[in-house]
N, CA, C and O atoms as CSV, one atom per row, in Angstrom:
chain,resi,resn,atom,element,x,y,z
A,1,UNK,N,N,-37.354,-8.969,-38.982
A,1,UNK,CA,C,-36.200,-8.424,-39.869
A,1,UNK,C,C,-36.784,-7.201,-40.530
A,1,UNK,O,O,-36.757,-5.981,-40.373
A,2,UNK,N,N,-37.380,-8.180,-41.428
A,2,UNK,CA,C,-38.631,-7.029,-42.566
A,2,UNK,C,C,-38.831,-5.657,-41.519
A,2,UNK,O,O,-37.989,-4.764,-41.616
A,3,UNK,N,N,-39.627,-5.550,-40.815
A,3,UNK,CA,C,-40.130,-4.623,-39.810
A,3,UNK,C,C,-38.881,-3.914,-39.909
A,3,UNK,O,O,-38.726,-3.037,-40.759
A,4,UNK,N,N,-37.637,-4.365,-38.783
A,4,UNK,CA,C,-36.590,-3.520,-39.057
A,4,UNK,C,C,-35.642,-2.587,-39.868
A,4,UNK,O,O,-35.068,-1.551,-39.535
A,5,UNK,N,N,-35.664,-3.558,-41.504
A,5,UNK,CA,C,-35.296,-2.585,-42.073
A,5,UNK,C,C,-36.185,-1.601,-43.067
A,5,UNK,O,O,-35.723,-0.938,-43.995
A,6,UNK,N,N,-37.727,-1.671,-42.606
A,6,UNK,CA,C,-38.340,-0.673,-43.209
A,6,UNK,C,C,-38.578,0.455,-42.013
A,6,UNK,O,O,-39.079,1.579,-42.052
A,7,UNK,N,N,-38.156,-0.118,-41.221
A,7,UNK,CA,C,-37.946,1.311,-40.113
A,7,UNK,C,C,-36.674,2.130,-40.800
A,7,UNK,O,O,-36.810,3.244,-41.305
A,8,UNK,N,N,-35.804,1.628,-40.760
A,8,UNK,CA,C,-34.501,1.769,-40.592
A,8,UNK,C,C,-34.556,3.293,-41.991
A,8,UNK,O,O,-34.173,4.461,-41.934
A,9,UNK,N,N,-35.331,2.345,-43.266
A,9,UNK,CA,C,-35.491,3.091,-44.175
A,9,UNK,C,C,-36.534,4.297,-43.644
A,9,UNK,O,O,-36.216,5.449,-43.939
A,10,UNK,N,N,-37.541,4.121,-43.016
A,10,UNK,CA,C,-38.808,5.320,-43.112
A,10,UNK,C,C,-37.575,6.200,-41.992
A,10,UNK,O,O,-37.390,7.341,-42.417
A,11,UNK,N,N,-36.829,5.920,-40.837
A,11,UNK,CA,C,-36.284,6.810,-40.438
A,11,UNK,C,C,-35.444,7.586,-41.427
A,11,UNK,O,O,-35.542,8.813,-41.403
A,12,UNK,N,N,-34.472,6.902,-42.458
A,12,UNK,CA,C,-33.408,7.334,-42.923
A,12,UNK,C,C,-34.459,8.801,-43.886
A,12,UNK,O,O,-34.334,10.022,-43.979
A,13,UNK,N,N,-35.137,8.083,-44.260
A,13,UNK,CA,C,-35.912,9.055,-45.357
A,13,UNK,C,C,-36.244,10.423,-44.282
A,13,UNK,O,O,-35.679,11.517,-44.298
A,14,UNK,N,N,-37.325,9.965,-43.385
A,14,UNK,CA,C,-37.477,11.224,-42.618
A,14,UNK,C,C,-36.804,12.086,-42.282
A,14,UNK,O,O,-37.181,13.255,-42.193
A,15,UNK,N,N,-34.985,11.425,-41.876
A,15,UNK,CA,C,-34.103,12.626,-41.853
A,15,UNK,C,C,-33.874,12.757,-42.905
A,15,UNK,O,O,-32.725,13.113,-42.647
A,16,UNK,N,N,-33.919,12.824,-44.434
A,16,UNK,CA,C,-32.985,13.038,-45.416
A,16,UNK,C,C,-34.344,14.597,-46.098
A,16,UNK,O,O,-34.072,15.601,-46.755
A,17,UNK,N,N,-35.818,14.077,-45.502
A,17,UNK,CA,C,-36.321,14.758,-45.919
A,17,UNK,C,C,-36.573,16.065,-44.430
A,17,UNK,O,O,-37.179,17.136,-44.467
A,18,UNK,N,N,-36.095,15.640,-43.672
A,18,UNK,CA,C,-36.247,17.243,-42.639
A,18,UNK,C,C,-34.828,18.141,-43.017
A,18,UNK,O,O,-34.860,19.369,-43.098
A,19,UNK,N,N,-33.618,17.358,-43.228
A,19,UNK,CA,C,-32.592,18.246,-44.417
A,19,UNK,C,C,-32.881,18.626,-45.071
A,19,UNK,O,O,-32.275,19.689,-45.208
A,20,UNK,N,N,-33.995,18.398,-46.218
A,20,UNK,CA,C,-34.505,18.668,-47.578
A,20,UNK,C,C,-34.777,20.262,-47.364
A,20,UNK,O,O,-34.308,21.226,-47.970
A,21,UNK,N,N,-35.962,20.172,-45.984
A,21,UNK,CA,C,-36.953,21.149,-45.726
A,21,UNK,C,C,-36.791,22.237,-45.239
A,21,UNK,O,O,-37.424,23.286,-45.365
A,22,UNK,N,N,-35.149,21.741,-44.169
A,22,UNK,CA,C,-34.108,22.752,-43.329
A,22,UNK,C,C,-33.392,23.502,-44.277
A,22,UNK,O,O,-33.427,24.725,-44.145
A,23,UNK,N,N,-32.598,22.904,-45.424
A,23,UNK,CA,C,-31.834,23.796,-46.207
A,23,UNK,C,C,-32.400,24.212,-47.249
A,23,UNK,O,O,-31.689,24.826,-48.044
A,24,UNK,N,N,-33.830,24.015,-47.573
A,24,UNK,CA,C,-34.843,25.017,-48.172
A,24,UNK,C,C,-35.187,26.242,-47.851
A,24,UNK,O,O,-35.314,27.215,-48.593
A,25,UNK,N,N,-35.386,26.126,-46.297
A,25,UNK,CA,C,-36.090,27.071,-45.630
A,25,UNK,C,C,-34.246,28.488,-45.575
A,25,UNK,O,O,-34.076,29.615,-46.039
A,26,UNK,N,N,-33.637,27.851,-45.038
A,26,UNK,CA,C,-32.159,28.258,-45.276
A,26,UNK,C,C,-31.883,29.211,-46.266
A,26,UNK,O,O,-31.606,30.394,-46.067
A,27,UNK,N,N,-31.993,28.523,-47.548
A,27,UNK,CA,C,-31.935,29.431,-48.433
A,27,UNK,C,C,-32.985,30.471,-48.507
A,27,UNK,O,O,-32.634,31.628,-48.738
A,28,UNK,N,N,-33.874,30.268,-48.386
A,28,UNK,CA,C,-35.150,30.976,-49.201
A,28,UNK,C,C,-34.755,31.742,-47.652
A,28,UNK,O,O,-35.853,32.274,-47.485
A,29,UNK,N,N,-34.237,32.007,-46.862
A,29,UNK,CA,C,-34.668,33.448,-46.112
A,29,UNK,C,C,-32.803,33.831,-46.724
A,29,UNK,O,O,-32.859,35.059,-46.783
A,30,UNK,N,N,-31.989,33.617,-46.967
A,30,UNK,CA,C,-30.735,33.904,-47.098
A,30,UNK,C,C,-31.555,34.644,-48.579
A,30,UNK,O,O,-31.206,35.824,-48.615
A,31,UNK,N,N,-32.455,34.333,-49.705
A,31,UNK,CA,C,-32.647,35.084,-51.094
A,31,UNK,C,C,-33.468,35.993,-50.483
A,31,UNK,O,O,-33.357,37.045,-51.112
A,32,UNK,N,N,-34.410,36.149,-49.369
A,32,UNK,CA,C,-35.313,37.098,-48.864
A,32,UNK,C,C,-34.422,38.011,-48.014
A,32,UNK,O,O,-34.944,39.115,-47.861
A,33,UNK,N,N,-33.188,37.871,-47.395
A,33,UNK,CA,C,-32.502,38.789,-46.796
A,33,UNK,C,C,-32.126,39.524,-48.306
A,33,UNK,O,O,-32.553,40.607,-48.706
A,34,UNK,N,N,-31.307,38.702,-48.927
A,34,UNK,CA,C,-30.985,39.263,-50.312
A,34,UNK,C,C,-31.735,40.504,-51.056
A,34,UNK,O,O,-31.482,41.701,-51.193
A,35,UNK,N,N,-32.219,40.102,-51.246
A,35,UNK,CA,C,-33.667,40.873,-51.983
A,35,UNK,C,C,-34.079,41.718,-50.857
A,35,UNK,O,O,-34.753,42.549,-51.466
A,36,UNK,N,N,-34.129,42.092,-49.525
A,36,UNK,CA,C,-34.734,42.975,-49.369
A,36,UNK,C,C,-33.478,44.121,-49.094
A,36,UNK,O,O,-33.713,45.303,-48.843
A,37,UNK,N,N,-32.232,43.588,-49.182
A,37,UNK,CA,C,-31.038,44.365,-49.119
A,37,UNK,C,C,-30.782,45.512,-50.271
A,37,UNK,O,O,-30.478,46.701,-50.178
A,38,UNK,N,N,-31.039,44.634,-51.420
A,38,UNK,CA,C,-30.873,45.260,-52.498
A,38,UNK,C,C,-31.833,46.028,-52.852
A,38,UNK,O,O,-31.565,46.868,-53.711
A,39,UNK,N,N,-33.324,45.969,-52.267
A,39,UNK,CA,C,-34.631,46.853,-52.811
A,39,UNK,C,C,-34.070,48.359,-51.730
A,39,UNK,O,O,-34.337,49.560,-51.784
A,40,UNK,N,N,-33.116,47.439,-50.727
A,40,UNK,CA,C,-33.328,48.668,-49.870
A,40,UNK,C,C,-31.700,50.067,-50.341
A,40,UNK,O,O,-31.495,51.250,-50.070
A,41,UNK,N,N,-31.019,49.098,-51.048
A,41,UNK,CA,C,-30.165,49.968,-51.442
A,41,UNK,C,C,-30.709,50.922,-52.780
A,41,UNK,O,O,-30.391,52.060,-53.124
A,42,UNK,N,N,-31.623,49.981,-53.342
A,42,UNK,CA,C,-31.712,50.664,-54.599
A,42,UNK,C,C,-33.396,51.789,-54.490
A,42,UNK,O,O,-33.850,52.265,-55.531
A,43,UNK,N,N,-34.108,52.049,-53.099
A,43,UNK,CA,C,-34.541,53.105,-52.790
A,43,UNK,C,C,-33.470,54.220,-51.989
A,43,UNK,O,O,-33.414,55.407,-52.311
A,44,UNK,N,N,-32.729,53.672,-51.008
A,44,UNK,CA,C,-31.761,54.395,-50.808
A,44,UNK,C,C,-31.399,55.522,-51.918
A,44,UNK,O,O,-31.552,56.735,-51.779
A,45,UNK,N,N,-30.937,54.916,-52.933
A,45,UNK,CA,C,-29.986,55.604,-54.503
A,45,UNK,C,C,-30.696,56.451,-54.896
A,45,UNK,O,O,-30.297,57.585,-55.158
A,46,UNK,N,N,-32.507,55.861,-55.073
A,46,UNK,CA,C,-33.403,56.692,-55.995
A,46,UNK,C,C,-33.871,58.049,-54.766
A,46,UNK,O,O,-34.645,58.929,-55.141
A,47,UNK,N,N,-33.348,58.058,-53.448
A,47,UNK,CA,C,-33.862,59.129,-52.362
A,47,UNK,C,C,-32.512,59.751,-52.511
A,47,UNK,O,O,-32.646,60.931,-52.187
A,48,UNK,N,N,-31.423,59.539,-52.809
A,48,UNK,CA,C,-30.052,60.127,-53.076
A,48,UNK,C,C,-30.256,61.373,-54.390
A,48,UNK,O,O,-30.099,62.594,-54.384
A,49,UNK,N,N,-30.722,60.283,-55.585
A,49,UNK,CA,C,-30.614,60.793,-56.941
A,49,UNK,C,C,-32.102,62.399,-56.692
A,49,UNK,O,O,-32.126,63.584,-57.023
A,50,UNK,N,N,-32.826,61.701,-56.142
A,50,UNK,CA,C,-33.933,62.925,-55.740
A,50,UNK,C,C,-33.580,64.169,-54.936
A,50,UNK,O,O,-33.838,65.309,-55.322
A,51,UNK,N,N,-33.117,63.944,-54.065
A,51,UNK,CA,C,-31.907,65.247,-53.457
A,51,UNK,C,C,-31.444,65.741,-54.163
A,51,UNK,O,O,-31.629,66.957,-54.114
A,52,UNK,N,N,-30.511,65.211,-55.333
A,52,UNK,CA,C,-29.556,65.909,-55.795
A,52,UNK,C,C,-30.196,66.817,-56.897
A,52,UNK,O,O,-29.833,67.919,-57.308
A,53,UNK,N,N,-31.658,65.729,-57.391
A,53,UNK,CA,C,-32.157,66.864,-58.184
A,53,UNK,C,C,-32.708,68.057,-57.654
A,53,UNK,O,O,-32.601,69.168,-58.173
A,54,UNK,N,N,-33.402,67.742,-56.426
A,54,UNK,CA,C,-34.094,69.348,-55.775
A,54,UNK,C,C,-32.557,70.393,-55.430
A,54,UNK,O,O,-32.616,71.605,-55.642
A,55,UNK,N,N,-31.752,69.990,-55.099
A,55,UNK,CA,C,-30.736,70.757,-54.698
A,55,UNK,C,C,-29.405,71.335,-55.531
A,55,UNK,O,O,-28.338,71.840,-55.181
A,56,UNK,N,N,-30.094,70.961,-56.964
A,56,UNK,CA,C,-28.970,71.367,-58.150
A,56,UNK,C,C,-28.614,72.884,-58.465
A,56,UNK,O,O,-27.584,73.544,-58.604
A,57,UNK,N,N,-30.706,73.215,-58.530
A,57,UNK,CA,C,-30.987,74.270,-58.625
A,57,UNK,C,C,-30.345,75.424,-57.907
A,57,UNK,O,O,-30.024,76.378,-58.615
A,58,UNK,N,N,-30.086,75.501,-56.509
A,58,UNK,CA,C,-29.817,75.882,-55.469
A,58,UNK,C,C,-28.081,76.192,-55.048
A,58,UNK,O,O,-27.497,77.046,-54.380
A,59,UNK,N,N,-27.712,75.105,-55.771
A,59,UNK,CA,C,-26.008,74.792,-55.384
A,59,UNK,C,C,-25.133,75.593,-54.833
A,59,UNK,O,O,-24.262,75.367,-53.993
A,60,UNK,N,N,-25.553,76.902,-55.581
A,60,UNK,CA,C,-24.559,78.292,-55.920
A,60,UNK,C,C,-25.550,78.888,-54.240
A,60,UNK,O,O,-24.803,79.783,-53.845
A,61,UNK,N,N,-26.242,78.841,-53.639
A,61,UNK,CA,C,-26.705,79.752,-52.333
A,61,UNK,C,C,-27.715,80.885,-52.708
A,61,UNK,O,O,-28.005,81.862,-52.016
A,62,UNK,N,N,-28.235,80.525,-54.059
A,62,UNK,CA,C,-29.456,81.592,-54.338
A,62,UNK,C,C,-30.334,81.230,-55.278
A,62,UNK,O,O,-30.054,80.275,-56.003
A,63,UNK,N,N,-31.312,81.791,-55.403
A,63,UNK,CA,C,-32.631,80.744,-56.071
A,63,UNK,C,C,-32.817,82.096,-56.838
A,63,UNK,O,O,-33.049,83.150,-56.246
A,64,UNK,N,N,-32.658,81.956,-58.677
A,64,UNK,CA,C,-33.496,82.598,-59.302
A,64,UNK,C,C,-34.405,82.344,-59.526
A,64,UNK,O,O,-34.612,81.189,-59.155
A,65,UNK,N,N,-35.913,83.142,-60.364
A,65,UNK,CA,C,-37.092,82.679,-60.975
A,65,UNK,C,C,-37.006,81.338,-61.605
A,65,UNK,O,O,-37.994,80.634,-61.398
A,66,UNK,N,N,-35.870,80.713,-62.470
A,66,UNK,CA,C,-35.944,79.662,-63.060
A,66,UNK,C,C,-35.775,78.894,-62.248
A,66,UNK,O,O,-36.677,78.082,-62.455
A,67,UNK,N,N,-34.738,78.264,-60.692
A,67,UNK,CA,C,-34.885,77.622,-60.030
A,67,UNK,C,C,-36.042,77.431,-59.220
A,67,UNK,O,O,-36.426,76.375,-58.717
A,68,UNK,N,N,-36.551,78.550,-59.146
A,68,UNK,CA,C,-37.789,78.542,-58.207
A,68,UNK,C,C,-39.019,78.050,-58.357
A,68,UNK,O,O,-39.884,77.903,-57.494
A,69,UNK,N,N,-39.070,77.710,-59.932
A,69,UNK,CA,C,-39.835,76.940,-60.641
A,69,UNK,C,C,-39.805,75.967,-60.778
A,69,UNK,O,O,-40.824,75.278,-60.809
A,70,UNK,N,N,-38.587,75.498,-60.919
A,70,UNK,CA,C,-38.057,73.795,-61.187
A,70,UNK,C,C,-38.230,73.181,-59.856
A,70,UNK,O,O,-38.720,72.061,-59.708
A,71,UNK,N,N,-37.660,74.226,-58.511
A,71,UNK,CA,C,-37.874,73.605,-56.944
A,71,UNK,C,C,-39.221,73.651,-57.057
A,71,UNK,O,O,-39.771,72.551,-57.130
A,72,UNK,N,N,-39.809,74.473,-57.088
A,72,UNK,CA,C,-41.587,74.199,-56.698
A,72,UNK,C,C,-41.836,73.434,-57.164
A,72,UNK,O,O,-42.135,72.599,-56.311
A,73,UNK,N,N,-41.991,72.907,-58.428
A,73,UNK,CA,C,-42.559,71.815,-59.093
A,73,UNK,C,C,-42.500,70.513,-58.854
A,73,UNK,O,O,-43.290,69.621,-59.164
A,74,UNK,N,N,-40.939,70.461,-57.956
A,74,UNK,CA,C,-40.347,68.856,-57.404
A,74,UNK,C,C,-41.290,68.978,-55.657
A,74,UNK,O,O,-41.495,67.920,-55.062
A,75,UNK,N,N,-41.678,70.067,-55.145
A,75,UNK,CA,C,-42.319,69.522,-53.951
A,75,UNK,C,C,-43.211,68.583,-53.583
A,75,UNK,O,O,-43.119,67.959,-52.526
A,76,UNK,N,N,-44.412,68.379,-54.697
A,76,UNK,CA,C,-45.315,67.262,-54.147
A,76,UNK,C,C,-43.857,65.778,-54.233
A,76,UNK,O,O,-44.271,64.846,-53.545
A,77,UNK,N,N,-42.787,65.515,-54.702
A,77,UNK,CA,C,-42.517,64.619,-55.539
A,77,UNK,C,C,-41.364,64.349,-54.099
A,77,UNK,O,O,-41.090,63.242,-53.636
A,78,UNK,N,N,-40.936,65.421,-53.699
A,78,UNK,CA,C,-40.218,65.321,-52.639
A,78,UNK,C,C,-40.862,64.841,-51.012
A,78,UNK,O,O,-40.327,64.126,-50.166
A,79,UNK,N,N,-42.261,65.573,-50.977
A,79,UNK,CA,C,-43.253,65.404,-49.792
A,79,UNK,C,C,-43.332,63.697,-50.124
A,79,UNK,O,O,-42.906,62.880,-49.308
A,80,UNK,N,N,-44.018,63.247,-51.604
A,80,UNK,CA,C,-44.179,61.542,-51.505
A,80,UNK,C,C,-42.926,60.793,-51.243
A,80,UNK,O,O,-42.979,59.659,-50.768
A,81,UNK,N,N,-41.875,61.333,-51.510
A,81,UNK,CA,C,-40.498,60.262,-51.566
A,81,UNK,C,C,-39.906,60.038,-50.434
A,81,UNK,O,O,-38.956,59.271,-50.589
A,82,UNK,N,N,-40.082,60.434,-49.180
A,82,UNK,CA,C,-39.859,59.826,-48.091
A,82,UNK,C,C,-38.092,60.688,-48.031
A,82,UNK,O,O,-36.994,60.209,-47.747
A,83,UNK,N,N,-38.575,62.357,-48.511
A,83,UNK,CA,C,-37.043,62.332,-47.801
A,83,UNK,C,C,-37.333,62.676,-46.732
A,83,UNK,O,O,-38.441,62.611,-46.201
A,84,UNK,N,N,-35.626,63.378,-45.995
A,84,UNK,CA,C,-35.307,64.127,-44.664
A,84,UNK,C,C,-36.886,64.907,-44.345
A,84,UNK,O,O,-37.681,64.938,-45.284
A,85,UNK,N,N,-37.181,65.349,-43.377
A,85,UNK,CA,C,-38.169,66.479,-42.866
A,85,UNK,C,C,-37.358,67.054,-43.321
A,85,UNK,O,O,-37.726,67.164,-44.490
A,86,UNK,N,N,-36.519,67.499,-43.232
A,86,UNK,CA,C,-35.645,69.457,-43.201
A,86,UNK,C,C,-36.126,69.578,-44.482
A,86,UNK,O,O,-37.141,70.242,-44.691
A,87,UNK,N,N,-35.617,69.104,-45.242
A,87,UNK,CA,C,-35.534,69.249,-47.037
A,87,UNK,C,C,-36.921,69.654,-47.038
A,87,UNK,O,O,-36.923,70.809,-47.465
A,88,UNK,N,N,-38.199,69.260,-46.754
A,88,UNK,CA,C,-39.520,68.802,-46.888
A,88,UNK,C,C,-39.854,70.288,-46.526
A,88,UNK,O,O,-40.521,71.044,-47.232
A,89,UNK,N,N,-39.429,70.514,-45.620
A,89,UNK,CA,C,-39.936,71.552,-44.659
A,89,UNK,C,C,-39.737,72.839,-45.421
A,89,UNK,O,O,-40.617,73.655,-45.694
A,90,UNK,N,N,-37.977,72.931,-45.840
A,90,UNK,CA,C,-37.243,73.939,-46.578
A,90,UNK,C,C,-37.908,74.673,-47.603
A,90,UNK,O,O,-38.030,75.879,-47.816
A,91,UNK,N,N,-38.403,73.404,-48.321
A,91,UNK,CA,C,-38.851,73.400,-49.986
A,91,UNK,C,C,-40.144,73.914,-49.875
A,91,UNK,O,O,-40.641,74.770,-50.606
A,92,UNK,N,N,-40.684,73.332,-48.893
A,92,UNK,CA,C,-42.191,74.073,-49.098
A,92,UNK,C,C,-42.490,75.442,-48.701
A,92,UNK,O,O,-43.349,76.225,-49.109
A,93,UNK,N,N,-41.569,75.554,-47.797
A,93,UNK,CA,C,-41.201,77.801,-47.211
A,93,UNK,C,C,-40.938,78.231,-48.604
A,93,UNK,O,O,-41.721,78.998,-49.164
A,94,UNK,N,N,-39.529,77.628,-49.387
A,94,UNK,CA,C,-39.501,78.157,-50.590
A,94,UNK,C,C,-40.370,78.165,-51.683
A,94,UNK,O,O,-40.377,79.130,-52.447
A,95,UNK,N,N,-41.108,77.197,-51.850
A,95,UNK,CA,C,-42.278,77.354,-53.156
A,95,UNK,C,C,-43.273,78.373,-52.189
A,95,UNK,O,O,-43.790,79.208,-52.932
A,96,UNK,N,N,-43.683,78.553,-50.809
A,96,UNK,CA,C,-44.322,79.481,-50.142
A,96,UNK,C,C,-44.107,80.588,-50.661
A,96,UNK,O,O,-45.101,80.934,-51.299
A,97,UNK,N,N,-43.310,81.308,-50.703
A,97,UNK,CA,C,-42.285,82.785,-51.004
A,97,UNK,C,C,-42.787,83.298,-51.638
A,97,UNK,O,O,-43.131,84.477,-51.554
A,98,UNK,N,N,-43.023,82.357,-52.676
A,98,UNK,CA,C,-43.305,83.547,-54.397
A,98,UNK,C,C,-41.878,83.799,-55.059
A,98,UNK,O,O,-40.941,83.006,-54.970
A,99,UNK,N,N,-41.849,84.838,-55.636
A,99,UNK,CA,C,-41.154,85.896,-56.784
A,99,UNK,C,C,-40.082,85.704,-55.430
A,99,UNK,O,O,-39.170,84.911,-55.664
A,100,UNK,N,N,-40.074,86.279,-54.150
A,100,UNK,CA,C,-39.151,87.005,-53.278
A,100,UNK,C,C,-39.394,85.807,-52.231
A,100,UNK,O,O,-40.391,85.445,-51.606
A,101,UNK,N,N,-37.583,85.175,-52.324
A,101,UNK,CA,C,-37.741,83.790,-51.580
A,101,UNK,C,C,-36.340,84.961,-50.595
A,101,UNK,O,O,-35.306,85.520,-50.961
A,102,UNK,N,N,-37.309,84.824,-48.874
A,102,UNK,CA,C,-35.608,85.571,-48.430
A,102,UNK,C,C,-34.181,84.835,-47.470
A,102,UNK,O,O,-33.879,83.694,-47.118
A,103,UNK,N,N,-33.955,85.347,-47.414
A,103,UNK,CA,C,-31.702,84.666,-47.754
A,103,UNK,C,C,-32.611,83.968,-46.483
A,103,UNK,O,O,-33.313,83.195,-47.135
A,104,UNK,N,N,-32.864,83.852,-45.586
A,104,UNK,CA,C,-32.762,83.021,-44.778
A,104,UNK,C,C,-33.238,81.576,-45.160
A,104,UNK,O,O,-32.433,80.644,-45.156
A,105,UNK,N,N,-34.633,81.393,-45.510
A,105,UNK,CA,C,-34.726,80.770,-46.567
A,105,UNK,C,C,-34.456,79.746,-47.384
A,105,UNK,O,O,-34.773,78.568,-47.550
A,106,UNK,N,N,-33.630,80.743,-47.932
A,106,UNK,CA,C,-32.694,80.050,-48.865
A,106,UNK,C,C,-32.027,78.901,-48.060
A,106,UNK,O,O,-32.246,77.691,-47.994
A,107,UNK,N,N,-30.928,79.923,-47.341
A,107,UNK,CA,C,-30.115,79.226,-46.879
A,107,UNK,C,C,-30.326,77.976,-46.081
A,107,UNK,O,O,-29.489,77.074,-46.027
A,108,UNK,N,N,-31.894,77.955,-45.242
A,108,UNK,CA,C,-32.244,76.863,-44.774
A,108,UNK,C,C,-32.155,75.833,-45.742
A,108,UNK,O,O,-31.556,74.786,-45.494
A,109,UNK,N,N,-32.815,76.096,-47.036
A,109,UNK,CA,C,-32.366,74.820,-47.824
A,109,UNK,C,C,-31.297,74.672,-48.244
A,109,UNK,O,O,-31.242,73.472,-48.513
A,110,UNK,N,N,-30.387,75.116,-48.483
A,110,UNK,CA,C,-28.674,74.989,-49.228
A,110,UNK,C,C,-28.348,74.059,-47.769
A,110,UNK,O,O,-27.800,72.959,-47.828
A,111,UNK,N,N,-28.820,74.756,-46.359
A,111,UNK,CA,C,-28.334,73.924,-45.236
A,111,UNK,C,C,-29.132,72.204,-45.204
A,111,UNK,O,O,-28.739,71.135,-44.738
A,112,UNK,N,N,-30.114,72.517,-45.775
A,112,UNK,CA,C,-30.594,71.015,-45.942
A,112,UNK,C,C,-30.361,69.772,-46.789
A,112,UNK,O,O,-30.311,68.590,-46.448
A,113,UNK,N,N,-30.231,70.345,-47.983
A,113,UNK,CA,C,-29.669,70.104,-48.919
A,113,UNK,C,C,-28.028,69.566,-48.669
A,113,UNK,O,O,-27.636,68.579,-49.292
A,114,UNK,N,N,-27.570,69.928,-48.192
A,114,UNK,CA,C,-25.688,69.765,-47.712
A,114,UNK,C,C,-25.905,68.813,-46.645
A,114,UNK,O,O,-25.155,67.916,-47.030
A,115,UNK,N,N,-26.361,68.437,-45.687
A,115,UNK,CA,C,-27.259,67.657,-44.407
A,115,UNK,C,C,-27.416,66.384,-45.649
A,115,UNK,O,O,-26.418,65.905,-46.189
A,116,UNK,N,N,-28.157,66.153,-45.825
A,116,UNK,CA,C,-28.936,65.284,-46.311
A,116,UNK,C,C,-27.745,64.143,-47.604
A,116,UNK,O,O,-27.659,62.921,-47.485
A,117,UNK,N,N,-27.197,64.739,-48.405
A,117,UNK,CA,C,-26.307,64.530,-49.124
A,117,UNK,C,C,-24.652,64.156,-48.087
A,117,UNK,O,O,-23.736,63.394,-48.398
A,118,UNK,N,N,-24.747,64.732,-47.261
A,118,UNK,CA,C,-23.502,63.655,-46.804
A,118,UNK,C,C,-23.335,62.513,-45.927
A,118,UNK,O,O,-22.242,61.954,-45.841
């Protein structure tokens, strides 16, 4: 009888432990998923803000000397910021153009900005 009671207590304890471990794993998975989702949303928000900063000087479709200086200073940040390749390529071309940015290069950057913010 003592052996039977000890075995029952052992089985119940094991079941409780198993449920506890399974519950903790589920909670940990849920917390990990929520943290990953929050990090993704934060990164996406940061990218959108960087795109807005890059695109702000050329919003009107033209690039003057002051705009060019601002845009050129952002080339490295854009390259490292994980922005769409369309913006990176267009920005590189604008920065490489010097003081006279061709109209088609300006238009490509404006289009890239519009596409990225949609």
